[in-house]
N, C-alpha and C positions, 0 to 999 in steps of 0.2 A: 502497500499502501506508499503511496508515494506521498509522506508529511511535508515535504521543505522541498522551494526551490529557490536556482542560489543565481541569481546571476553573477559574471562580471559589469562592468559598470563604463567604463571609454572604450566610445567602437561600441558599443551595444546596447548606448542606452540612448548616448546622445557623443556625436563627431571630436573625437582626442584633440586637434592637428591646432581647429580654430582658439581652442579652450588655452592651449600654451602660448598658443604667440596672442597673444589678449594674455592673461598672464608675467608671460617676459615682459612687454611696452609697459605693462602696469608697474614691475618692477621696477624696470631701467626708468620709469618716470622720478618713484620718491627716491633711489640710488639720489636719480642726479642733482637733486632737494640735498636735499643726506648726506647724499656722500661722496659728491661731483668729483672731486675724485679719480672713482671709481669707472664716472663715464665719461672723462679725458682718459682713461685710459683703454675703458673697453667699449667696442660696438653692440646695440644685442645683441644683432650676428654672432659675438662670441662667444656665446651663451654655450651652443655643444663643442666648440671647443675647452673652453675649460672646464664642462665633464666629463670630456676625454683626461685631460690633463690627472681630471677626480680619481678615477679608473684607470689609472698608473697605476699614481700617489697611495690608493686605496683600494686594494680590490677588493677587500672586504666591505665597502660599502656594496659594494654591484644591485644585490637585489634590492634596495630602498634607494627609491627615487627622492624620498625626503634629509637622507644623510646626506644624496649625490648635491642635492642643491644647496644645502647649510653649510657643507667640504664645497661644494662653486664659490658663494656668495667668498669666506672667510681668504678663498686663494684669490680671487681676484681683487680683494680688497686691500689685502699683503702686498699684490703686483701690485698696486698703486699708492703701497707708500704707506702704507693708516699700521697703528699703531694695534698690536696683539688688544692695548686695553680697549681703545676702537674700536675694533675689531667683536670682541667682546660686548658691543650695547645696542654695534649695528648690526649686527646680523640676525636677530629676534627677534628684532618685527622690522623687515624687511625681510625673514620669512614669511612672514604672518600676511603682511601685503598681499606678497605672491598665494598666499594659499587661500587669501580668498573671494580672489578674483580666480584663480583655477582652479571654483568648487564656479564658477561666473557661466551656468552649460545649459544649454539651447537640448535644449531632447527631440529626439526622433521624435515625427511623426506616430501614437498608440500610442505610449508609452504610459502616459497614468492611464485610461481605458483596461489596458493589457494587465495590470497591477493589482486594477480597482478587482479588475474581473475574477484578478489566480484568489484574495483576502478575500470576495465576499467565500469561496471557497473551502476557508476557512484554514489555508495550507500556509505553516512561516514559512519568509524569504529572507532571504540573505542577498549578500553583499559579498562574494567575495577578488578581489580588485588587483593589479597587482602594484596601481599607482595609485592616490593618496587624494581622493577626492573623496570627500565624510558624507552618507546619504544625506545625512543632518542640515547641513551645508547645502547643497547642492538641489534642496527641496523636496526631499523622496524621502524625510524622516517618520513619513502615516505611514508607510508600505512595509519599511524595513525593518524586523524584530532584531535583526545582528548584523557589524558584515565587521570583516578579518581582512586587513588589509600586508602584500609584503614585509613594509618595513613591520611591524605584528607580530607577525607569526616568523620574522631572519633567513627566508626564501620565499621567493619568488614559482608561478605557475609555470610548466610544471610539475616543478617537487612536487613530491603528493602530503610536503605538513600541513599546507594550509583543506587543503580536500580533509586532512587525517585532525587537522584544530575544529578542524568546523562537527564533525562527527562527533570525538570527545565532549567540545561543550553545548550538542543539542544532545546530545544523548542518540543518536540516529544511524542505522544501517545507510552502507551503501547503499542498500534495494531504494530506501523508504526517501531518494534523494533526486533531483534532477537540476542539474550545473548547465546552465545556456551565458553563451557569450561567441562572439565572432573568431578568436583565436581559433581551427586549429586544432595549432599542435598544446598551444597555453590550458585552452580551455576543454576540447573535443580527448586531444589525447589525454591531460594531466588528471580529467575525470576517469577515463574508463579504464587508464593505469589500477583504479581502488572501486570498480564493479559499478561505479556511479550515470548514470545515464543522462546524455545529454542531447543539449536539442542545440545545432551550429546556425546563428545566427550571423548569414549572410545575404547583405545585400545589397550588398556587388554584385550579385551575382555570378562569384569568384567560379572557379578551379579545382579544388586541394581534396588527392587523393582524404587522407586524415578526416578530413573535414563531411566527408559523406561518408565517412564509414558511422556517424551523430545516429543516435535512434532516431533523430527528428531533425529539416534541417526548413528554416524559411528565409523566403524574401525578403519580410514585411513583418513588424512585430504586431502588427493584427493577425498574423497568424500563430501565436504563437502560444495564446489558450486552448486552443485547435490541437495543435504538438503536441503540450499537454495530456488533454485527454487522453489521446492516439496512446501515448504514451502506458497510462494508466489502465486505458482497456486493455493494451494487451497482457498486462500482469509485469 
C-alpha cells in the first residue's frame, strides 16, 4: 500500500536555472553595496569559477550546495582583500540574501493542484532534494510533511543515504513509497536501488534509458495523480 509520495524539487516542480540566475544577481547586488571590493575583483559571471575553486580546495563539500556557496563567498572575499574578521561578518548575511532569492521560484503548471489532489488522498508528502530550496520558503509548506536535502544527510542522490534516512525517519518500507523526479540517475535509479517505485517527470520529452525504466513516466505534472493511481492499482 502506498503511504508516501516524495518529490525532487529543482527541475521537477520548477525550473532551477532562472532561479539561480536571479539569486546570483541578487547576491551580487548585495555584495556591491556591502562588500564593494568583491565586485571590483569579481564579475557575477565568476561564480562558477569560484565554485570550481571550492571543489578543488574543499572536495568534502561536493555534496552540499550550501557549503559550496559559503566557501565560495569566503574565497571570493579573501581574494578581494577582506580580512578573516570581515569575512566572518559578511558571509552569513550574504548567504541569507542568496537563500531568500533562491526560494523565489515559479512553479511549473499544475503543481499546487496536483499536490492538493494527492493530499486529499491522505498521502504523506516529502521533499528529497540535492539543492537547498526550502519548501516552506518556496510556498509549498502547506502540502509537505517533511523535507530532506543533501546538506542535511551528508550525501546527494543517487547515494542511498537520503532514501534510507527518509524510510527510517518516516517509518516506511520501500514498497510504501513512490519517488517522483526529473533526473533519471539521481531520482529514478537512486530510488530504484532501494526498491522504491518511481515516476520520471520528463517535461522535455527526452529519451533516457534509465528514466524509461521508471514505473511511470509523465510529460506534464497534471498526469502525476493518475500515474500514482496506476502504480497503486498495480500493487
